[in-house]
C-alpha positions as CSV (number, residue, x, y, z in Angstrom):
1,M,0.0,0.0,0.0
2,K,2.9,2.4,0.8
3,R,4.4,2.0,-2.7
4,G,1.1,2.9,-4.3
5,W,0.7,5.9,-2.1
6,C,4.3,7.0,-2.8
7,R,3.7,6.7,-6.5
8,V,0.6,8.8,-6.3
9,M,2.5,11.5,-4.3
10,A,5.3,11.4,-6.8
11,I,3.0,12.0,-9.7
12,A,1.1,14.7,-7.8
13,G,4.5,16.4,-7.1
14,V,5.4,16.3,-10.8
15,V,2.0,17.8,-11.8
16,L,2.4,20.6,-9.2
17,W,5.9,21.3,-10.3
18,A,4.8,21.5,-13.9
19,A,1.9,23.8,-13.0
20,C,4.1,26.1,-10.9
21,C,7.3,26.1,-12.8
22,S,6.1,26.0,-16.3
23,T,7.6,28.6,-18.7
24,S,4.4,28.9,-20.7
25,P,3.1,32.5,-20.9
26,P,0.5,33.5,-18.3
27,V,-3.2,33.4,-19.2
28,P,-4.3,37.0,-20.0
29,D,-6.7,38.6,-17.5
30,V,-9.8,39.2,-19.6
31,T,-11.3,41.2,-16.8
32,A,-8.7,44.0,-17.1
33,P,-9.9,47.2,-18.7
34,D,-8.7,47.9,-22.2
35,V,-6.2,50.8,-22.8
36,E,-8.8,53.0,-24.5
37,S,-11.3,52.9,-21.6
38,T,-8.5,53.5,-19.2
39,R,-7.4,56.5,-21.2
40,R,-10.9,57.8,-21.3
41,S,-11.3,57.6,-17.5
42,D,-7.8,59.1,-17.0
43,C,-8.6,62.1,-19.2
44,A,-11.9,62.7,-17.4
45,T,-10.0,63.1,-14.1
46,L,-7.7,65.9,-15.5
47,G,-8.4,69.6,-14.7
48,E,-8.6,72.1,-17.5
49,L,-5.0,73.2,-17.4
50,A,-3.6,69.7,-17.2
51,C,-5.8,68.7,-20.1
52,L,-4.5,71.6,-22.2
53,D,-0.9,70.4,-21.6
54,S,-1.7,66.7,-22.1
55,L,-0.5,65.0,-25.3
56,E,-3.0,62.2,-24.8
57,C,-6.2,64.0,-23.9
58,T,-8.2,66.8,-25.5
59,L,-10.1,69.7,-23.9
60,R,-13.6,70.0,-25.5
61,Q,-16.2,72.6,-25.1
62,A,-19.1,70.8,-23.4
63,E,-21.4,73.8,-23.4
64,P,-20.8,77.6,-23.8
65,G,-18.3,78.3,-21.0
66,G,-18.0,74.7,-19.9
67,Y,-15.3,72.2,-20.8
68,L,-14.5,68.5,-20.4
69,C,-11.3,66.6,-20.8
70,A,-11.7,63.6,-23.1
71,A,-9.8,60.9,-24.9
72,P,-8.7,61.8,-28.4
73,A,-11.4,61.4,-31.1
74,S,-8.7,60.7,-33.8
75,D,-5.0,60.2,-34.2
76,C,-4.8,64.0,-35.1
77,E,-5.4,64.9,-31.4
78,I,-2.7,62.5,-30.1
79,G,0.5,64.4,-29.4
80,F,-1.1,67.8,-29.7
81,A,-0.8,70.1,-26.7
82,Q,-3.6,72.7,-26.9
83,R,-2.1,75.3,-24.6
84,S,0.8,76.0,-27.0
85,A,-1.2,75.2,-30.1
86,R,0.3,76.2,-33.5
87,P,-0.7,75.0,-37.0
88,E,2.7,73.3,-37.4
89,D,2.0,71.2,-34.2
90,C,-0.7,69.2,-36.1
91,A,0.4,65.9,-37.6
92,E,0.7,65.8,-41.4
93,G,-2.7,65.5,-43.0
94,C,-4.6,67.0,-40.0
95,I,-6.3,70.3,-39.9
96,F,-5.5,73.0,-37.3
97,V,-8.6,74.8,-36.0
98,P,-7.6,77.9,-33.9
99,A,-9.2,78.7,-30.6
100,Q,-12.3,80.9,-30.9
101,C,-12.6,83.2,-27.9
102,Y,-11.1,80.6,-25.6
103,C,-9.3,81.7,-22.4
104,S,-7.5,79.2,-20.2
105,P,-8.3,79.6,-16.5
106,D,-4.8,80.9,-15.6
107,V,-5.1,83.9,-17.9
108,T,-7.3,87.0,-17.7
109,C,-9.0,87.7,-21.0
110,I,-11.7,90.0,-22.4
111,C,-13.0,87.1,-24.5
112,G,-13.7,83.6,-23.1
113,G,-16.0,80.7,-23.2
114,G,-15.3,79.5,-26.8
115,P,-13.7,76.3,-27.9
116,P,-9.9,75.8,-27.5
117,A,-7.6,75.1,-30.4
118,Q,-8.0,71.7,-32.0
119,C,-6.1,69.5,-34.4
120,M,-8.7,67.5,-36.3
121,A,-8.9,64.8,-38.9
122,P,-10.1,65.9,-42.3
123,Q,-13.8,65.2,-42.9
């Protein structure tokens, strides 16, 4: 009886070793959020000034005088910092749309409440 038990334990040990020490890649966690949804939620947490400086988020006019920070709608918005926006900062093939009466919260302006500068994909 002891020999049979030892054999079972030896086989179980090999199985455990194979399961623990295997070099096969780990099984992906399908419950982890995808990069795009993470980016969207990260952008939503940024304040207006941080969003203007971000190369991965875009400040959008939500309503006259109100703004929200959002994930890029196209590749044209990725890598485009709106605070220092210039036409040459847009990627090739993208269209620069200058700010229209936009005033960042750290500047005193006569005009304010309009959309910030954007770099958009051609329609």
